[in-house]
C-alpha positions in Angstrom: 194.5 46.5 171.7 192.3 49.6 171.7 190.6 50.8 168.6 189.0 54.3 168.7 187.2 56.4 165.9 186.5 59.7 164.9 184.0 60.5 162.0 185.2 62.9 159.8 182.2 65.9 159.0 184.1 66.6 155.3 181.9 69.8 154.4 181.1 70.7 157.8 177.6 70.7 157.9 176.9 68.8 161.1 175.1 66.3 159.0 176.7 62.5 158.3 176.5 61.6 154.6 177.5 58.9 152.6 181.2 58.9 151.5 182.1 61.0 154.8 184.9 59.0 156.6 185.5 57.7 160.3 189.1 57.2 160.9 190.0 54.1 163.1 193.5 54.6 165.0 194.5 50.9 166.5 196.9 51.2 169.7 198.8 47.8 170.0 200.5 47.7 173.7 202.9 45.1 174.6 201.7 44.2 178.0 203.9 41.2 178.6 208.0 40.8 179.6 208.9 39.4 176.2 209.2 40.8 172.9 207.0 40.5 170.2 207.7 40.4 166.8 205.7 40.8 163.6 202.7 42.4 165.2 199.2 42.9 162.5 196.2 43.7 162.6 193.1 42.4 161.3 189.9 44.6 161.0 187.0 43.1 158.6 185.0 46.6 158.6 188.0 48.4 156.9 189.0 45.8 155.0 192.4 45.3 157.1 193.9 42.1 157.0 197.3 41.3 158.5 198.2 44.6 158.2 201.4 45.7 160.5 201.4 48.2 163.1 204.1 50.8 163.4 207.0 49.2 164.6 206.2 46.3 163.8 208.1 44.5 166.7 207.5 45.6 170.3 209.3 45.5 173.1 208.0 45.1 176.6 205.7 48.1 177.2 206.2 49.6 173.7 203.5 50.4 171.9 202.8 50.3 168.1 200.0 51.9 165.6 197.9 51.8 162.7 195.5 54.4 161.0 192.6 53.7 158.6 189.3 55.5 157.1 186.4 53.9 156.6 183.6 55.3 154.5 180.4 55.3 156.2 177.3 53.9 154.0 173.5 54.4 154.2 173.0 51.9 156.5 175.5 53.1 158.7 173.6 56.5 158.8 170.3 54.5 159.3 171.8 53.0 162.2 173.5 56.4 163.5 176.5 54.7 164.7 179.3 52.3 163.3 180.0 49.4 166.2 182.9 47.3 165.1 185.7 44.9 167.1 189.2 44.0 165.5 191.9 41.7 166.7 195.7 41.7 166.8 198.4 38.6 166.3 202.1 38.9 167.1 204.9 36.1 167.3 206.8 35.5 170.7 209.9 33.6 171.5 209.6 29.6 170.9 207.4 29.7 168.1 203.9 30.9 169.5 201.4 33.7 168.6 199.4 35.8 171.2 196.2 37.5 170.1 194.0 40.3 171.6 190.3 41.8 170.7 190.2 45.1 170.4 188.8 47.1 173.4 187.0 51.1 173.0 189.0 52.3 175.8 186.7 52.5 178.8 187.6 50.6 181.6 184.0 50.9 183.0 182.8 48.7 180.2 184.8 45.9 180.9 187.5 44.2 178.5 187.3 43.7 175.0 184.3 45.7 174.3 183.3 47.1 170.7 184.3 50.1 169.2 180.9 52.8 168.5 181.5 55.7 167.0 178.4 58.2 166.7 177.0 59.5 163.6 175.1 62.3 165.3 173.5 65.0 163.4 174.4 68.6 164.3 171.6 71.0 163.2 169.9 74.0 164.4 166.8 75.5 163.7 166.5 79.6 163.8 162.7 81.3 163.8 162.5 85.2 163.8 159.1 86.4 164.6 158.0 89.6 164.8 155.6 92.0 166.8 155.0 95.6 165.6 153.9 97.9 168.2 151.6 101.0 168.2 150.3 101.6 164.7 153.6 100.8 162.5 154.6 104.7 162.1 158.1 106.6 162.6 159.5 105.9 165.7 157.3 103.0 166.9 159.3 99.7 167.8 158.9 96.2 166.2 160.1 93.5 168.7 161.5 90.4 167.1 162.0 87.2 169.1 164.4 84.6 168.1 163.5 80.5 168.8 166.3 78.5 168.3 165.9 74.4 168.2 168.5 71.6 168.6 166.9 69.6 165.6 169.8 67.6 165.5 171.2 64.2 167.9 174.3 66.4 169.5 175.1 68.6 172.1 175.5 72.3 170.7 177.4 74.9 172.6 178.1 78.7 172.4 175.2 79.3 170.1 174.7 83.2 169.4 172.8 85.1 167.5 173.8 87.6 164.8 171.3 90.0 163.3 172.5 93.4 161.5 169.1 94.7 161.6 169.1 95.0 165.1 172.8 95.5 165.8 172.7 92.1 167.3 176.4 91.2 167.1 177.2 87.7 168.7 174.6 87.9 171.5 174.8 84.8 173.4 171.2 82.6 173.5 169.6 81.5 176.4 170.5 78.9 177.2 173.5 78.9 175.1 174.1 75.3 175.5 171.5 72.7 174.2 170.7 69.4 174.0 168.7 67.4 171.3 165.6 68.6 171.5 166.1 71.8 173.4 165.1 75.3 172.6 166.9 78.2 173.4 165.5 82.0 172.9 166.6 86.0 172.6 164.5 89.0 171.9 165.9 92.3 170.3 163.9 95.5 169.3 164.1 97.6 165.9 163.0 101.5 166.1 161.3 101.9 162.5 162.1 104.8 160.1 160.6 106.6 157.6 162.5 104.6 154.9 160.2 101.5 156.2 157.2 103.5 156.3 157.6 104.1 152.7 158.3 100.6 151.9 155.2 99.7 153.7 157.2 96.9 155.5 160.6 95.5 157.1 162.4 92.7 155.4 165.2 91.0 158.1 166.9 87.7 158.6 169.5 86.7 161.4 171.4 83.9 161.5 172.5 81.4 164.6 175.8 79.9 165.1 176.9 77.3 167.5 179.2 74.9 167.9 179.3 70.9 167.7 181.7 68.2 170.2 183.7 68.1 167.2 184.7 72.0 167.2 182.4 72.2 164.1 180.6 75.3 163.6 176.8 74.7 162.8 174.5 77.6 161.4 171.0 78.4 160.7 169.4 81.3 158.4 166.3 82.5 160.1 162.9 81.5 159.1 159.5 83.3 159.9 157.8 80.3 161.4 155.2 79.8 158.2 155.8 76.2 157.4 153.8 76.6 154.2 156.0 79.0 152.4 159.4 76.7 152.7 162.4 77.2 154.9 165.1 79.8 155.1 161.7 82.9 154.6 162.9 86.2 155.8 160.8 88.0 158.3 158.3 90.4 157.0 156.8 93.2 159.4 153.9 94.6 157.5 153.2 98.2 157.9 150.9 99.4 155.6 149.2 97.4 152.1 151.5 98.7 149.3 149.8 100.5 147.2 152.3 102.0 143.9 151.0 104.2 142.1 152.0 107.3 139.8 149.8 110.3 138.0 150.9 112.8 135.8 148.8 116.1 135.1 149.7 118.3 131.9 148.0 121.8 131.3 148.6 124.4 128.5 148.8 127.8 127.9 149.0 129.4 124.6 151.3 132.5 124.2 149.9 134.9 122.1 153.3 136.9 120.9 152.1 139.5 118.8 149.0 140.0 121.5 146.4 140.4 118.4 144.5 137.7 120.3 144.4 134.9 117.5 146.9 132.2 117.0 149.4 132.7 114.2 151.9 130.1 112.6 155.2 129.7 115.2 153.3 131.5 118.5 153.6 128.9 120.7 152.1 126.7 123.7 154.0 126.5 127.0 153.0 123.0 128.5 153.7 122.1 132.5 153.8 118.9 133.5 152.8 118.1 137.3 154.2 114.3 138.1 152.6 113.0 141.7 153.8 110.2 143.7 150.0 108.9 144.3 150.6 105.8 146.0 152.8 104.8 149.4 156.0 103.8 148.6 158.9 105.2 146.9 159.4 106.0 143.3 162.3 105.8 141.3 163.3 107.1 137.9 160.2 108.6 136.6 160.5 109.1 132.9 158.1 111.9 131.1 157.5 111.2 127.7 155.2 113.5 125.1 156.3 111.9 121.7 153.0 112.8 119.8 154.0 116.8 119.5 157.5 116.7 117.3 159.6 119.4 118.2 158.7 120.3 121.4 161.3 122.4 123.4 162.4 121.0 127.3 163.5 123.5 130.2 165.2 120.2 131.5 167.6 117.3 129.8 165.4 114.8 128.0 164.7 112.3 128.7 163.1 114.2 131.6 163.7 112.2 134.6 162.8 112.7 138.2 165.0 110.8 140.5 162.9 109.7 143.2 159.5 110.4 144.4 158.3 110.4 147.6 154.6 109.3 148.9 152.7 112.0 148.4 155.4 114.4 146.7 154.6 116.1 143.6 157.3 117.5 141.2 156.5 120.6 139.3 159.8 122.1 137.8 158.7 120.5 133.9 158.3 122.6 131.4 157.9 122.2 127.4 157.1 124.9 124.9 155.3 123.7 121.2 155.4 126.0 118.3 152.0 126.1 116.2 151.7 125.3 112.9 149.2 125.7 110.1 148.1 122.4 110.7 147.0 123.3 114.1 144.9 126.5 113.1 143.3 124.4 110.7 141.5 122.3 113.3 141.1 124.7 115.9 142.7 122.8 118.7 145.9 121.1 119.9 144.9 117.8 121.5 147.6 116.0 123.7 148.5 113.5 126.0 151.6 113.0 127.9 152.9 109.8 130.1 155.0 108.6 132.8 156.6 105.8 133.9 158.6 105.1 137.6 159.9 102.0 139.4 158.7 101.2 142.6 160.8 100.2 145.4 159.6 96.6 145.2 160.7 96.6 141.5 156.7 97.1 140.5 157.0 99.3 137.2 153.9 101.7 137.6 152.5 103.8 134.7 149.8 106.8 134.0 148.5 108.7 130.9 148.2 112.3 131.4 145.0 114.3 132.3 144.4 118.0 131.6 143.5 119.0 135.1 143.3 115.9 137.9 145.3 113.1 139.1 142.3 110.7 138.6 141.4 110.7 135.5 143.1 110.4 132.0 141.7 113.3 129.9 143.7 114.7 126.8 145.0 118.2 127.5 143.2 120.3 124.8 144.3 124.0 123.9 141.5 126.0 121.6 142.9 127.8 119.1 141.4 131.1 117.7 143.5 131.4 114.5 141.0 131.0 112.2 138.3 133.4 112.8 138.3 135.7 109.7 139.1 139.6 110.6 140.1 142.3 107.8 142.5 144.9 109.3 141.1 147.9 106.9 144.1 150.1 106.5 147.1 150.0 104.0 149.8 152.1 104.5 153.3 152.3 103.4 154.2 154.3 105.8 153.1 152.4 109.1 154.4 149.4 109.9 152.5 146.5 109.9 149.8 147.7 107.8 151.9 147.4 104.2 149.4 145.0 102.9 145.4 144.2 103.7 145.9 141.7 106.5 143.3 139.2 106.7 143.6 137.6 109.7 143.0 133.6 109.5 142.7 133.3 106.1 145.3 130.9 105.4 142.9 128.3 107.1 141.0 129.0 104.0 142.6 128.7 101.1 139.8 128.8 98.6 138.6 132.1 98.6 138.8 135.2 96.6 139.5 139.3 97.5 138.3 142.0 95.2 138.5 145.6 95.8 136.6 148.9 94.1 137.5 152.6 94.0 135.1 154.7 95.0 133.6 154.7 91.4 133.1 151.2 91.6 135.9 150.3 89.3 137.8 146.8 89.9 141.2 147.7 90.8 142.1 144.6 92.6 141.8 140.3 92.2 142.9 137.9 93.4 142.1 134.0 94.7 144.0 132.2 97.2 144.9 135.2 98.9 147.3 134.6 101.9 148.8 137.9 102.8 152.0 137.1 102.0 152.7 136.5 97.8 149.2 137.6 97.2 148.4 140.3 99.5 147.0 143.9 98.3 149.8 146.6 98.8 148.1 149.5 97.1 149.0 148.2 93.7 146.2 147.5 90.9 145.9 144.1 90.0 142.3 144.3 88.3 141.1 144.1 85.0 141.1 147.8 84.6 144.3 149.4 83.4 146.2 151.4 86.2 149.6 152.9 86.3 150.8 150.0 88.6 154.5 152.2 89.3 153.0 154.7 91.0 150.0 152.8 92.6 146.6 153.5 93.6 145.8 157.1 94.8 144.8 157.2 98.6 141.2 157.1 99.7 138.9 154.9 100.5 138.3 151.6 98.5 135.8 149.0 99.0 136.3 145.1 99.6 134.8 141.7 98.9 136.1 138.8 100.5 134.5 135.1 99.7 135.7 132.0 101.3 134.5 128.4 102.1 134.4 127.2 105.7 133.5 123.8 105.7 132.0 123.6 102.4 129.8 126.8 103.0 130.4 130.0 101.0 130.7 133.2 103.3 130.9 136.7 102.2 132.3 139.7 104.1 132.9 143.0 102.6 133.2 147.0 103.6 135.7 149.7 103.4 139.6 149.9 103.8 141.6 153.2 103.6 144.8 153.5 101.9 147.7 156.1 102.7 150.9 156.9 101.3 
């Protein structure tokens, strides 16, 4: 009887595990010249007790077989093999029995030798190292070395390397067959691109594939060779120290729409935003926000987003218009900051608050408004456009005011408080204490005004002549 064993690597990982099996095949041959009946097999290891072969009765020269699976144990794995013998028995004419102890089939080892099934470990280890040539700039070359070690106990053949980065496809290792403990190598090169420089690094992994004696594919993902950071780490070639940074500069220009030299409600400020990638890696989706000035009218869809900024690149095509309010004029200035937020190539979030003239600071943008300077335009005319009333520039900033107008004889012809250039404004009609026919208005001529107002708690008085024409 011959007994052979074949280890079944059920999960194809090249490593024996508890519960995986050995398939034993018992082959019984009738080597005599009489028929042997009721041929049975006994094998204590597999729990096979008096199990018949097929066929059970064997004519001279005929063969019967039996197949049994045996689940391996941790003790078998620790031993590195399973060693075992079985026996067979059959009945011969005349009432006697014939028996035999199994042999493993190699005549060089003698007769009735136990069957040894090796539990070998099939495993490869791939280390990928890199040497950056030159200064690590565009066009320089990185040389990769792939070092494969057979760290198992079985010979591995047909070993190849695959590395998409270097266009290495099924490239044979040298040598392509490795006995346990042997080492093979392969080299490949890669040319650095602008994208690599922008990212400050080249990151990559490779794989090795080989076959064990059972034809099972054995693979491994490359490691960088640094035993302190675990296994299967990507190989990183550093080209520079990554510095992710962004800056935004916000400038403003007051638009004197009526060219009178003063700021008025609903005149505008045009803000220009310049966003710069001040780091050395690509930034994506830079978003500008300016939430502290309500009613901004942007020249681009909001939220204003810059899809990509290369290192050192600036984007200047962003503007927003702000309409002045009386509160702005009262304050005498508009102070504001914007912000920008982007995502770096490595996922880091970078942010900045705007500066008024530099990438290096975060000073607010201040637009000084000359909207509260009081100036009296001393012409009132019903025939000249823009002079229909006595216009007092900036008086809206000082609602605690009074205006008195006298004719050439010193008679008070107009008096009001809270003068505002709108419903309270001198239009050549008497509103003083002296009775004058309002339907005809005041006569043309020279009049004298007295303006009083309070600024920052201090009383101020202005006086002068005005001219009324019709």
